[in-house]
C-alpha positions in Angstrom: 0.0 0.0 0.0 2.9 2.4 0.8 4.3 1.9 -2.7 0.8 2.6 -4.3 0.5 5.8 -2.2 4.0 6.8 -3.2 3.2 6.4 -6.9 -0.1 8.3 -6.4 1.9 11.2 -4.7 4.2 11.5 -7.7 1.2 11.7 -10.0 -0.3 14.5 -7.9 3.0 16.4 -7.9 3.2 16.0 -11.7 -0.3 17.3 -12.0 0.5 20.4 -10.0 3.6 21.1 -12.1 1.8 20.9 -15.4 0.0 23.8 -17.1 -3.3 22.3 -16.2 -3.2 24.0 -12.8 -2.8 27.4 -14.5 -5.8 26.7 -16.8 -7.7 25.7 -13.7 -7.0 29.0 -12.0 -8.0 31.0 -15.1 -11.3 29.1 -15.4 -12.0 29.6 -11.7 -11.5 33.4 -12.1 -13.9 33.3 -15.1 -16.5 31.5 -13.1 -16.1 33.9 -10.2 -16.6 36.9 -12.5 -19.7 35.4 -14.1 -21.3 34.7 -10.7 -20.3 38.2 -9.5 -22.6 39.8 -12.1 -25.7 37.8 -11.3 -27.8 41.0 -10.7 -27.2 42.5 -14.0 -30.2 43.9 -15.8 -32.0 43.8 -12.5 -33.3 40.3 -13.1 -32.9 38.1 -10.1 -33.7 35.0 -12.1 -30.6 35.4 -14.2 -28.6 33.9 -11.3 -30.0 30.4 -12.2 -28.8 30.7 -15.8 -25.3 31.8 -14.8 -25.1 29.0 -12.2 -26.1 26.5 -14.8 -23.4 27.9 -17.2 -20.8 27.8 -14.6 -21.6 24.3 -13.4 -21.6 23.1 -17.1 -18.1 24.6 -17.4 -17.0 22.8 -14.3 -18.3 19.5 -15.6 -16.6 20.0 -19.0 -13.3 20.9 -17.3 -13.6 17.9 -15.0 -14.0 15.4 -17.9 -11.1 17.0 -19.8 -8.8 17.0 -16.7 -9.7 13.5 -15.6 -9.4 11.9 -19.0 -6.2 13.8 -20.1 -4.4 13.2 -16.9 -5.1 9.5 -16.7 -4.8 8.7 -20.4 -1.1 9.7 -20.6 0.3 8.3 -17.4 1.2 4.7 -18.3 2.1 5.5 -21.9 4.3 8.3 -20.7 6.1 5.9 -18.4 6.7 3.5 -21.2 7.9 6.1 -23.7 10.3 7.6 -21.2 11.3 4.1 -20.0 10.9 5.1 -16.4 8.6 2.1 -16.0 11.7 -0.2 -15.8 13.3 1.3 -12.7 9.9 1.7 -11.2 9.1 -2.1 -11.6 12.6 -2.9 -10.3 11.9 -1.5 -6.8 10.2 -4.0 -6.8 6.7 -2.6 -7.7 4.1 -4.9 -9.2 2.0 -3.8 -12.2 -1.1 -3.9 -10.1 0.5 -1.3 -7.8 1.4 0.8 -10.8 -2.2 0.7 -12.0 -3.7 1.5 -8.6 -1.1 4.2 -7.9 -1.8 5.9 -11.2 -5.5 5.7 -10.7 -5.4 7.0 -7.1 -3.1 9.9 -8.0 -5.2 11.0 -11.0 -8.4 10.7 -8.9 -7.0 12.8 -6.1 -5.7 15.4 -8.5 -9.1 15.6 -10.2 -10.8 15.8 -6.7 -8.5 18.6 -5.7 -9.5 20.6 -8.8 -13.2 20.0 -8.0 -12.7 21.2 -4.4 -11.2 24.4 -5.8 -14.0 24.9 -8.3 -16.8 24.2 -5.9 -15.3 26.4 -3.1 -15.2 29.5 -5.3 -18.6 28.7 -6.7 -20.1 28.2 -3.3 -18.6 31.4 -1.9 -19.7 33.7 -4.7 -23.1 32.1 -5.2 -23.8 32.2 -1.5 -22.8 35.8 -1.2 -25.1 36.8 -4.0 -28.2 34.7 -3.1 -27.7 34.8 0.6 -28.2 31.1 0.8 -25.6 28.6 2.0 -26.9 25.0 1.3 -23.6 23.5 2.3 -25.0 19.9 2.5 -26.2 20.2 -1.1 -22.8 21.4 -2.2 -21.1 18.6 -0.3 -23.4 16.0 -1.9 -22.9 17.4 -5.4 -19.1 17.5 -4.9 -18.9 13.9 -3.6 -21.0 12.6 -6.5 -19.0 14.6 -9.0 -15.8 13.2 -7.4 -17.2 9.7 -7.9 -17.9 10.5 -11.5 -14.3 11.6 -12.0 -13.2 8.4 -10.5 -15.1 6.3 -13.0 -13.7 8.5 -15.9 -10.2 8.1 -14.6 -10.6 4.3 -14.4 -11.9 4.3 -18.0 -8.9 6.3 -19.2 -6.5 4.0 -17.3 -8.1 1.0 -19.1 -7.9 2.8 -22.4 -4.2 3.6 -21.8 -3.4 -0.1 -22.0 -5.8 -0.9 -24.8 -5.0 1.9 -27.3 -1.6 2.8 -28.6 -2.4 6.5 -29.1 -3.0 8.8 -26.1 -5.0 11.2 -28.3 -7.2 8.3 -29.5 -7.8 7.1 -25.9 -8.7 10.6 -24.7 -11.1 11.1 -27.6 -12.8 7.7 -27.1 -13.2 8.2 -23.4 -14.6 11.8 -23.7 -17.0 10.8 -26.5 -18.1 7.8 -24.4 -18.6 9.9 -21.3 -20.6 12.6 -23.0 -22.7 10.1 -24.9 -23.6 8.4 -21.7 -24.4 11.7 -20.0 -26.7 12.9 -22.8 -28.1 9.6 -24.2 -27.6 6.9 -21.5 -30.9 7.6 -19.6 -32.9 7.4 -22.8 -31.6 4.0 -24.1 -34.2 2.0 -22.1 -37.1 4.1 -23.5 -35.9 3.6 -27.0 -35.3 -0.1 -26.5 -38.9 -0.5 -25.2 -40.1 0.9 -28.5 -37.7 -1.1 -30.7 -38.7 -4.6 -31.7 -36.4 -7.6 -32.3 -32.7 -7.8 -31.9 -32.3 -4.0 -31.9 -34.3 -3.6 -28.8 -32.5 -6.4 -27.0 -29.1 -4.9 -28.0 -30.1 -1.4 -26.7 -31.4 -3.0 -23.5 -28.1 -4.8 -23.1 -26.1 -1.6 -23.6 -28.4 0.3 -21.2 -27.8 -2.2 -18.4 -24.1 -2.7 -19.2 -22.8 0.9 -19.4 -21.9 2.9 -16.2 -24.8 5.4 -15.7 -22.7 8.5 -15.2 -25.8 10.7 -15.5 -26.8 9.6 -12.0 -23.9 11.7 -10.7 -25.0 14.8 -12.5 -27.0 16.7 -9.8 -26.5 20.2 -11.1 -30.3 20.9 -10.8 -29.9 20.3 -7.0 -27.7 23.4 -6.8 -29.2 25.5 -9.6 -32.8 25.4 -8.2 -31.8 25.1 -4.5 -33.8 21.8 -4.2 -33.8 19.8 -0.9 -30.8 17.6 -0.3 -30.7 14.1 -1.6 -31.5 11.0 0.5 -28.3 9.6 2.0 -29.3 6.1 1.0 -29.2 7.2 -2.6 -25.8 8.7 -2.1 -24.6 5.4 -0.5 -25.9 3.4 -3.5 -24.3 5.7 -6.0 -21.0 5.4 -4.1 -21.0 1.6 -4.2 -22.1 1.7 -7.8 -19.2 4.0 -8.7 -16.7 2.0 -6.7 -17.9 -1.2 -8.5 -17.3 0.2 -11.9 -13.9 1.7 -10.9 -12.9 -1.8 -9.6 -14.1 -3.4 -12.8 -12.2 -1.1 -15.1 -9.0 -1.3 -13.0 -9.1 -5.1 -12.9 -9.5 -5.1 -16.7 -6.6 -2.6 -17.0 -4.4 -4.7 -14.7 -5.2 -7.9 -16.6 -4.3 -6.3 -19.9 -1.2 -4.5 -18.5 0.4 -7.6 -16.9 0.3 -9.4 -20.2 1.8 -6.5 -22.2 5.5 -6.5 -23.1 7.0 -3.3 -21.9 9.0 -2.9 -25.1 5.9 -2.7 -27.2 
């Protein structure tokens, strides 16, 4: 476990040193400026639209950061050949996979904490409402979402030879699930024959990432979610993370490092 945590720590440090952190700060400033002007035109309802725009930007950035960070970790180690001294410690390939996953997940979670902290402070100061539990629930679910995305990108990094291809496939898959996943079962119920069975199989097989999108909870200041639902979503997310990581480890341990 200590070796896994050490690998994760290196990933977090690398994330901080990259330009991603500067992009993160710039986007945070933009979000702050947008929320700071919620009373323009004297329309109090415009705050909802600005909150929706800001949260959409946060979600977009979280997908890009999670996928791009995780997709390049193992291929970068192989290209620079730093994987050889790493495995000579000795460190097993399972520890490498878990360490890369944990480091990328923590780095993504850190960026989310920064985003939501600024968002909460500015939004609360303008609306004079501080639904901290709602923000905490939304942040935790969003963090779980990033964990699944990171696990998908780790799996893709040992399946695809190109980092760009992996990032593209992961991001297209994530956004397709977010926008279309919830509708597959409805379409399947109206489709006869093999097509309907196939759509149903896809619906029950894909990770339902749209369950973690609770932006409406914050935008409309709805009551907090039931903690039982939060617990179920947590177990569901951990299960898919474990599945993707086991698949990644199974593929990675059979791969020649010189390939």
